[in-house]
SESE-971962 format. One line per field, with one value per residue (C-alpha): residue number from 1; residue in one letter; y, x, z. Coordinates in Angstrom, 2 decimals, always signed. Layout:
<atoms>
zati = NUM, ... $
dodo = A, ... $
v = Y, ... $
u = X, ... $
w = Z, ... $
</atoms>
This chain:
<atoms>
zati = 1, 2, 3, 4, 5, 6, 7, 8, 9, 10, 11, 12, 13, 14, 15, 16, 17, 18, 19, 20, 21, 22, 23, 24, 25, 26, 27, 28, 29, 30, 31, 32, 33, 34, 35, 36, 37, 38, 39, 40, 41, 42, 43, 44, 45, 46, 47, 48, 49, 50, 51, 52, 53, 54, 55, 56, 57, 58, 59, 60, 61, 62, 63, 64, 65, 66, 67, 68, 69, 70, 71, 72, 73, 74, 75, 76, 77, 78, 79, 80, 81, 82, 83, 84, 85, 86, 87, 88, 89 $
dodo = X, X, X, X, X, X, X, X, X, X, X, X, X, X, X, X, X, X, X, X, X, X, X, X, X, X, X, X, X, X, X, X, X, X, X, X, X, X, X, X, X, X, X, X, X, X, X, X, X, X, X, X, X, X, X, X, X, X, X, X, X, X, X, X, X, X, X, X, X, X, X, X, X, X, X, X, X, X, X, X, X, X, X, X, X, X, X, X, X $
v = -1.32, -1.20, -4.06, -2.20, +0.95, -1.02, -2.83, +0.48, +1.98, -1.00, -0.81, +2.90, +2.52, -0.34, +1.61, +4.60, +2.45, +0.68, +3.71, +5.25, +8.60, +10.47, +9.36, +12.71, +12.74, +9.19, +10.05, +13.06, +10.93, +8.24, +10.81, +12.41, +9.09, +7.75, +10.76, +10.45, +6.74, +7.02, +9.50, +7.13, +4.20, +6.33, +7.40, +3.81, +2.67, +5.49, +4.47, +0.82, +1.77, +3.97, +1.18, -1.33, +1.00, +1.53, -2.23, -2.76, -0.11, -1.83, -5.20, -3.62, -2.19, -5.56, -7.31, -4.86, -5.36, -9.14, -8.95, -6.85, -9.28, -12.29, -10.60, -9.69, -13.27, -14.66, -12.22, -13.22, -16.94, -16.65, -14.44, -11.51, -7.94, -6.66, -4.93, -2.08, -3.83, -1.89, -1.55, -2.10, -0.97 $
u = +10.29, +8.05, +9.96, +13.23, +11.89, +10.59, +13.93, +15.80, +13.48, +13.91, +17.69, +17.74, +15.55, +17.64, +20.83, +19.55, +18.28, +21.59, +23.82, +25.25, +23.75, +21.43, +17.81, +16.48, +18.85, +17.88, +14.16, +14.68, +16.60, +13.90, +11.18, +13.02, +13.89, +10.38, +8.78, +11.16, +10.49, +6.74, +6.77, +8.87, +6.55, +3.50, +5.03, +5.90, +2.38, +0.85, +2.97, +1.94, -1.75, -1.43, +0.32, -2.33, -5.18, -3.52, -3.22, -6.87, -7.93, -5.85, -7.44, -10.92, -10.14, -8.90, -12.00, -14.34, -12.46, -12.66, -16.34, -17.04, -15.08, -16.97, -20.34, -19.50, -18.40, -21.60, -23.70, -21.81, -22.23, -25.93, -26.56, -27.82, -27.02, -24.34, -25.97, -24.66, -23.69, -23.50, -20.02, -19.71, -16.17 $
w = +2.51, +5.56, +7.17, +6.61, +8.25, +11.23, +11.60, +11.49, +14.10, +16.38, +16.04, +16.78, +19.86, +21.21, +20.52, +22.46, +25.33, +25.81, +25.27, +28.41, +29.30, +31.60, +31.74, +30.58, +27.61, +26.71, +26.89, +24.61, +22.12, +22.19, +21.66, +18.75, +17.10, +17.71, +16.03, +13.09, +12.59, +13.07, +10.19, +8.08, +8.82, +8.00, +4.68, +3.80, +4.68, +2.61, -0.37, +0.06, +0.19, -2.90, -4.80, -3.72, -4.78, -8.16, -8.69, -7.70, -10.23, -12.93, -12.14, -12.32, -15.76, -16.98, -15.57, -17.32, -20.58, -20.26, -19.39, -22.47, -24.64, -23.26, -23.68, -27.29, -27.97, -26.44, -28.48, -31.61, -30.99, -30.23, -33.27, -31.23, -31.97, -29.60, -26.67, -24.66, -21.44, -18.22, -16.84, -13.10, -12.36 $
</atoms>
């Protein structure tokens, strides 16, 4: 999604730059479009970060579950009573 937003912003800027018009009008258009696309890129980046953080949290939960399972299996195989292992997630 981020690539799409960047491509759209680039196209809009190039379109404004090559369109006939007064310099002041072109600068206003560039400023307006730039502000709009910076916001869109920021939103896309925020969404990507949130998705990444969510996936990292899910992986941590899976790792803790696997760790607990392995520790229980080791305790079972060695004949020890299951211990309360400290979770590190």
